[in-house]
Each structure stands twice: as C-alpha cells, then as structure tokens.
Phi, psi and omega in degrees: 000126180289144182240052182250148178265149178286173181290344180267004181296151178256112182272137177229139179299139180299327181294331186268347183287134179292147178274131182236159185233157177186183180242132182289115179272320187205146174255111181285321180199189179289352180223018180214134179226163172247130180246136176243163174266194181274133181292134178222096179075016181158180178303138184277164173288156182218160180212155178262131177244123176262137182284131181288146168069006179229165177220136177239161181293151179278143180280162181299150175229139181275147177302142180292128183292135180087356178242095187291346180287337182275151181231156173300133177253121180285171172302147165278155184302138180064009180292311181297322179296319179295317180294318178298324179298316180287317182304312180293333184272331194240338191298124180081002182265155179277137177227163169238153183205159167229143182270115182269325182223138176228116183284168176297334179277358178092003180285138182244134182237139182190184180258137182240133181235140173289135178101195189263348177213183187285358174288347181283178183294131174279117187295317180299311180303317180298316180298312180297319181298328178272004178069032182253357177212155174252157183266137175275089187286339185292341181253012184269137174260136183294344183273353184266109180300325180296318179291324178294324182293324178298320179294322177298317182293322178297318180298321179294319180296323177293320182293326182265002178054055176271149171053235182296345179271000177288163180285151177113346176084346176085011179298332179293345183270357181273127181283154171254088182286141178242111185273345180214162184240128186292317179232086185302322183296313178296325181295313178299314181297329181292339178279344175056033177055033174263144184302134178244132175297140182203163170237131179281114184269331184204147178244112179280314168209189190299336185238006180229124183228165173250125187235146179256112184274132180252150007263008186271356178061044169277130177252110189233152173271125182245124174258131181293126182294140171085352182224171174208128176265163174301144184242177177256114182271133180273124180273173185298329182276003178095350178279159180248133175244124182282141170291167179301128176072014178292316183292321177294321179295319180299314181295321180304314182288317178303313186293345180247337187239331188303121181060026174265158170278123185226173169240137180240131175261110178280120191252326179194183177215158176222105190059237177263005178267128180264137176267130180200177178242126180261122180253124179245154179305332183270359179143185181259115187295331181298311181294321182295321179297317180293313183299325183272004177079022181261357183211165175231157179288143172237135188286324188292332178254352175299328184296334183264356183294130188260351185264014178103098182298331182295328178297316180297315180298320181294322180293318179295320180296325177297319180294318181295318181296325180272354176053053181259141172054247189294346182257019184298331180252017182293135174236120183298144178302331185248029184295328184273002182262142171288161183299322180293338178266349177273323181226126180201165178252132182215164181259133181280120185257328186210144169258107182291307173204198187286355176227015184214139178228160171248127182241157176254118181282173181296330180286354184091354179283148177261139187220133176272130181239128174260139177288130185295137164067015176239157180235126182289171179301145181208163179272123180274154173076255182294150179291162180302320181293324179288328179291327182276094188289330182277110188287337180279346180262122179291140179282122181243100185307323185298326186253334186266340176269127184301134176072358177296318182294318180297322181292316182295320182293322176301314179294318183296316182289331184276324195243327192302128181077003184252156177276138180229158176264126181246124174241111182287125180265325179192166176245114182276117183296154178295146178238145176270156180293141183235128180260120181255018178086282182281337180214175180218147176263117183294160178276152178222143175283175176299134185233132173272113180256131191213163168266123182250124179234148173220128184056033178081358182264127176281119185292321177298318180295318179297317176301313182297315183296336178268000178077022183260001177199161176240162183266137181282135177266136181246161166295154185296329184271002181273113185265358179274091183208173182296144175287354176236043186295323181291324176295326176294318178298317182293323178292323178294320178300316179297320181293322178294317182293323182268005177052055181260142170056239182300338182266003181284146175275350181288166178297135183290146178296140180243134179247104179269096184249125178271123177266102181252013176292128182080355178265098188297315181297316177296318184297323177296324179290326180280336188304313180299323179296315181293324178296316183286336182291343183069228178283124179239146178287146179205166178232125179289114182270320187206145180247109175283321177203188184295338183233006181236124186226162168250128185242144169256122181260100183303318182293319181267355182047054179219158174252132183228154170268131188231132178247133178290129179279157167084007179227151178284155170284145190252168173292160186303320182299313182291326182296320180298316176299323180292323178303323182298348179290338194264142166251122185244131359277129186249133177284127184220176172236139182233151173238115180269129180253317186201190176215158178265178186285357179263003178090012178266137177278144183240133182179198184248143181237133183236138177235117184048042176082358178264131176284114186294331175297313178295321181293321179293318181293318181297323179272018173060037178249359181201162177244156181284133177267147184300337180294344182285351187296334182273355182272154177288347180268002188298315181298322180295321181292312179300318179296316180299317180294324181295316177300314179295325178293322178291327181279346179056052181255148172046249187293344179258011184300327180255021182282134178235126182290133178286144177284170179299323180293321181292334184282343181288122183291134179250120181269108181233149177283121179284144174239153179286116181244099179294139178221082179285134178230150183286133178224162173246128178278117186253340183202140177234126184269167179290345176268011177071017166275154182219152183249140182233153172247138179288124181300326185294329180258011178302319177297324179295319180294318180297321179296313181298318181294321179295316180294321180297315184292326178293322176293322176296321178296324179286322179228079183302137178291151182281126182297129176082000181283340185270134175253111185282146174227153179303132177081003182273134173277143183205191172242142180231139180271117181282179182296333180279003174089359181258157182265140175227155174291139184212169174230134180281121179264327180201142178243107175279316181194171180299336179273345182228097180239121182272118183239154178241120181283106191292342182259355184228338175091355181272157182240157182203151175253123184228166169281151181293347179288346178261012180244156178207158179299146179269123178296139179305334179292343184237013184281185187286354173280322177294320176206119182300158178304131189272342181273123179254134178275135182223158171228155181287134178279151172071009179233156176256134179279126178301140179276333179292131187295320181292318181297314182295322177297322178296323180290314179300318177298322179295315183291321178301317181296325187278320191232357180298127178064027178241163179267130180227180174247137182233146176225130181280120182266317179195168182234132176236119183063234184258004184250132177265135181262132192227162165256142185238135179236145173293142185294324187276314185267343184061023176285145180279121184293315179298316180296326179293325177293326179289317178299330179276357179075019182280329182223167177252164185275140172262107187281114176272147183265348183301133183294322186286353181254002187296327181294317180292320182295321177298318181295320180290323177294323177298315178297322180294321179297322179293318178293328180291318179296323181276355181052056181264135172048254184305328187262018185291342175252018179093196181277105182276355191292332183284331187254310188228044180302330183295338182300320179258003175078020180262158174242143184288000000 
C-alpha cells in the first residue's frame, strides 16, 4: 500500500506535531494500522494511521461479489510478511504517534513508536531495516535526520539482501488464498476436530469472525458453536442498525481476538459458514462472552459444541443471576418460588402419564409434577378419534397410542413408591383452548415442570434415550426449559441414531386390551378363569374410592373393576383417606372370589404380601363386613379391627365400648314414631323417585356455592383441561351459566359425559369442556352431597307408562321446588321410603295420590306400620268406590291386572 501524500496535502513539521497515544487494534498492511483509544462506557473511537515516507506491498483483495468484471488480486511480494511483522510486534500494544500530514480526504500520515514516548522502537525504521518496506526518497528533505536515517537503513538492507532485497524476486512470499471451500462438510470432517492454527482477520459481530487457517491459507467464516451475540441488522436503505449491546459484544471479541494467533476446533458447518470453537491462550472466548452477558446459548449449534455444553449453560446462568448486559431485565422462571419449593425430596404416588407424576411431599401434600422439556408419545396428524375407526370402541390413549404404555411402564417400574429428587425448572402458565379452524390447540392448566432424578439418573433423559419421549423445541428467547436441556437433546440424538422406540422403523407394538369393567356378560365369561388362577398379577390403573379400583391384568390383557372383599363401604371422608393408601399404577396380586351384578369382581388384593383389606381395617379406614365371615382372612380382619377400635383412631375416634347390660338384646315391639323434618324437593324422576335438600343445611350449601363461584370467577378453569373418569367428583356448568358440584356417572366420549348434580339430584349429558376439577376446599368432605334420594312409602308405582306419567306430572305440579316435611318410614336397598307432607296443611302427599286413584297401596307386613297401611287402604277403597282414575272401570285387578303391572 503506498504511503504518499497528494499534491494537495498539508505538510506540518514533525517537531511541531503533538504526540498522541493509543492501542493498536488492527494492522491493515505493512504501512497502515488502526489505533483505538481506551473504552469509556462503550466501544472507543479509532483512527487509521499511515506510516510516513515508506511503502509496503499491497495485500490480496477478493473480487467484488456480484461484479463479474472484477478479479481476485493476489498479494504483492513480501506484503503479507510485512503485515505479519507488524501484527506480531504491535497488535494490542500501546503506541505513541504524531500526525505529520493530513490530506483533504482525511488520511493521516505520521511516525509511530512502540511505547508511551518517542524513545520506543520506530516502526517505520524497523520495517525498512528488515527489508519489508521501501523508502519514498522523492519526498525526502536532506535536512531531516529521521528521513536520512530511513535511507541509510534501506541501503544497509540492500547490502545484506534482507527481505525484498534478497535474490529470487519474492514470488515464494505470495500466498495462494482460498476464499471458498467446495465441500465444507468433508473439509470439517477431515480435521477430525483437532485444533487448527489460525489468525482472526475480521470480526463481523461478537460471535461471527473471518479467520485465516494456517498453513493452507483458507479464509473462512467461523460462527462460534453454541452461542449467538446481538447482531447488526441491515436496513432497506443499506445502513446497519445494531441490536442492543451488539457494538459492545463486537468490541469485546475484537479486543481479544482480532489479528491474534488462535487455535480453532472446526465442529460442523452450515452452508459456507463453519461452526467452531476458538481457543486463545487466555481462555475460551465462547464462555467469556456468555459469562459477561454478551451472548445467549442457542440449541441448534449447542449440540456440536465439543468443550462441554454444561460449561456454557453455567456461564449463561451466571450472567442471568448477575443480570448483566443482555440479561439486565431477566426474571428467572422460578424467581417467585422459595428455595424449599425449588428443590425437594418427595415420594412418587402416581404415574399420571409418560411425562407427569403425582408426588407426596414431606408435609403430606400431593403435587403433580411434569417432566421438563419432554413430550410423551402421541398420534401425529389425525386426531385420536379419527384414528379410531371403530366408533363402538372407546379410544384409550394408554393402550392405543404407540409406545405410551411402554413409557408408562418404564416410569412405573422406576419410580412408583420411591423417593425422588425434584428440581423445579419453571412454572408453565395455564393456556386456554385455541380453535385454528382445521385443528385446535387444547387447553392446559398451570403445570409445575421439573427435573426428576433417582439414584443420579435423570428420568426424562432416560425416557428420551430409550425413544419413549421426544424433546420439545423452543423459541430462542423462551427460557422456560429443563436445566438439563442439552443432555436431553444429546439423548434424543442417540435414540434417533440407534432407531429406538418412537424413532424405530419397525412396526409399532400393539396392545389389544379388553375393557370388561361394567360389562356384565364379559365379566361372567372371565370369572371362572380368574377364580381358578388363584393369585394373579395386576396393576392398579385407577382408584375410584378406598375399596373400588380399576386393574390391568397383564396375563389376561384385560381391564377390570375390582372391589375389596371383607370391608364395609365408607363415608366420603374415610374413603378419601383410604385412597391415599394407593400408589398408582401399583403392581399387586389379586384373588378373585366372586362378582356383583354390575360386573365388578370382588376379592382380595395383596401388595408386597400385605392384604390391603386388612391394612385398611388396621389403619381405621374401614370396618369388617359380615360377608368376610366365610373367608380365610376373617380372623386377621377381626384382629385388625379390634386393634384399631382400641386405639380409637379415625373412624373409631368416637367409639365407646358397650357395657354388658347394653349388649343384652332387648326384644321390644317397635312402634312408628314419626319425626318430620323440613326439606326442599329439588328433582322428581320418571320413576317417581324424588330428591330433597335438608333445610337445616341449606345455608351451608349457599355459603359454599357463593365462595366456590367467587373463586372460579377469580381463577376461571381452563376449558377442556379436565379429563373425566367414572365416579370422579367435579364441577359442571349448567344451562344457567353457573357452576355446580357434580359426579361423573359415565363417559361415552369427550362430547358425551353423563353427570349427576350431587346437591340437586338432576342428571345431564354434557361435553367435557363444561367440566372442571373440584377444588378440595369444596369437595364432599367439606360438605356432603345435599341431594337425598327418596321414594313414596306405602304406594306402588304404576308400570304402565301413561299412568306413571300422569302420576309424575301431578307430583311435579304439587311439590317440585317447594318446601315439605318428610319422615322416613322404612329403607329398601339404598333408597329410603318416606311420607311427605305439605308444610302448611300437613296433608300427606302419597295418601292424596291414593285418594285420587292415581296409585295403589303397597301393603307392608311390618307390625309398627299397620296403622298407616290401614289408613292408605281405606283411602284406596274410597277411590275405588268413586271410580277415580285407575278405578274408573271398577276393580280391574281380578281380570286385567297385568295391563297396569299390578298384583292383587
């Protein structure tokens, strides 16, 4: 590059030019450098200084892209050696200089010295003495001693044949630069991730540089693996606008790497851009950029980083915690959690599915934990219902989605009943359902996402490595992810490479499981096999109550409903405590003895050799049922119950042992003692049963409903987030737009769920989107279900549909939604038969139906009820005489009683 001033240059004597100082940022050629100042609150100013009175060869230039007329220009002889001489001597060093000439175009020429004053090495003289530059003798004045010294040094270099004055012309000093690589992938692979010597020639931004690979002179663009710094965006008008901290990140890299000798590990490539790690004697620039908050980790290139991705994550985490630079406004995903809530040890009680578990905390509280950053197996493309061609067959995700069962079983065998370490990574906010026209995004409630480990094994990583789950991909600015995200990505890469699980090309496993729960005919067919099998292995899939379960029988590949033998059914509160006994899905052994008329199997269940019926009785969560007397376990049950009774725990807390006198049975003739209490009739069924609410507890129900609805208004449930199951309590939105407590009776499909409103007695078929979980604060432990089922005492319900409809219409008109008085006369099965009176007149509603000839009398044999039966029969005779309604054709019982379904 020539260092001559034009004819229009303004010359100033060197002695009068002020001395200035700076740090050499870059050596442009053998006679030009860029000097910068000290940084103060940002990148410092910089200026180009050309060395006066000398000329060095020009470096190679690449042809301008897009202009075919231009060609690559090679190095001039000794140009690169001159540049290297200055680079090694000056880069990053402090120099002093004075500007002797400044052209009208702003180019500055002067003398440069190493150090803080002119006593340091004169750079121009050193170049000339080494034969790496020539002196511009045409502009030299004989009176200037500095210029005369340059001429003397040049003469000495010529006489000793140094540098460009040596024999041969210098053609061997011209580099053969390679600006592009034909096959970048093969080139990177050929390096075998061994360090390559290089010089950083240009810094585009904090994480992208242009490097000269030695000794073959490949000029390549290198992007730092695993990170990304803020960049300079090119606008439409051609100007560049820097992102926040882009200039600072660029200066950080420039001040440490520009024109330094480094080593680069070539790790991968993207088009003509090479991904790599730059190693400097003072450290790894990738980690430094992250630690100082100038860069963020990027997942797509983190996978190829060879120096340990955990170091990069740790450096980024350090910057986030200190909130430096690009992280100045950073808020941690778990910033609102106490330390005890971020990391804790808990016992796994239930495997919800392949990415969610329920754990029991030390406090006794139950908490659902989702595994961070993984997705369980799912059906892609078509919905599950579309996949399931058989409309009569219910879709069961656990068995019908490929590898879902294998994933659940892996979790069950690894975790159930064991203590695990939980580290909360983030809390995923609740999302509402979104309709996209052709498809929809389901709603999800708030989820606690965490890394779960047992024995040092990350369960999520183990699932992914076996191909039983996939890793979720995030936006680059989404910080809510697993703290071991890189290990998950690496595990997934191994699973894909080894074609495991979901990534296998083999045919997916099929689980043909017969669901015979509630199927009476199928249950009868299976009963003999299960009885002869003795103890059979099973897995508890779901717990309806303390003694009612759904079991998966692996050997028989079927699902059954199972009732524990030998114990009484409990009140809701005790049943809930009994449910807490179970870890689901739990491996057990069962002995089937019989079945009920609903198709549920009855028998004994053992866990690790322990009889669960006996355990529930022993822990005062159940009582011994008289049906256990025929069982070989009866003595064990009685002994366990006696111990619980003596300890006066739970259901025996108010137990008082009867004295001998109280124990002697007294045979007395019972008399009917009416005890009418006020109730409100809320629902009347087509079978003439009716539901009532106790007036005394009405205020409690109103308070509970008001509080529940206020909480729902403050935190509305996420539509579609609740998955209904038979027998589960929930809340349901009624036609009036209000929420009520309900119980799921049957699930036909997500669009058809049969629910029973436990406080009012009415039933409805609704979509699962109108259902939501029932908060523990409002469940039936807080206030029992208020709707009680009743039937009219002393009367027969007509079997003829028209006659029965007339009776129901009459009763609805008289007592629906009115307050009445009720007295329990007798109980049949689970239904109490009552007499009902109007509050004002005290008239008997059932007796009135008899008097109107709407129904016939059900003659009871109980002695204490004979007075009431006689009164009802008297009213029936009067109706018959008057030929009212049923009796309008006289006494039909002798001839055509079957028409109305009565018996005489």
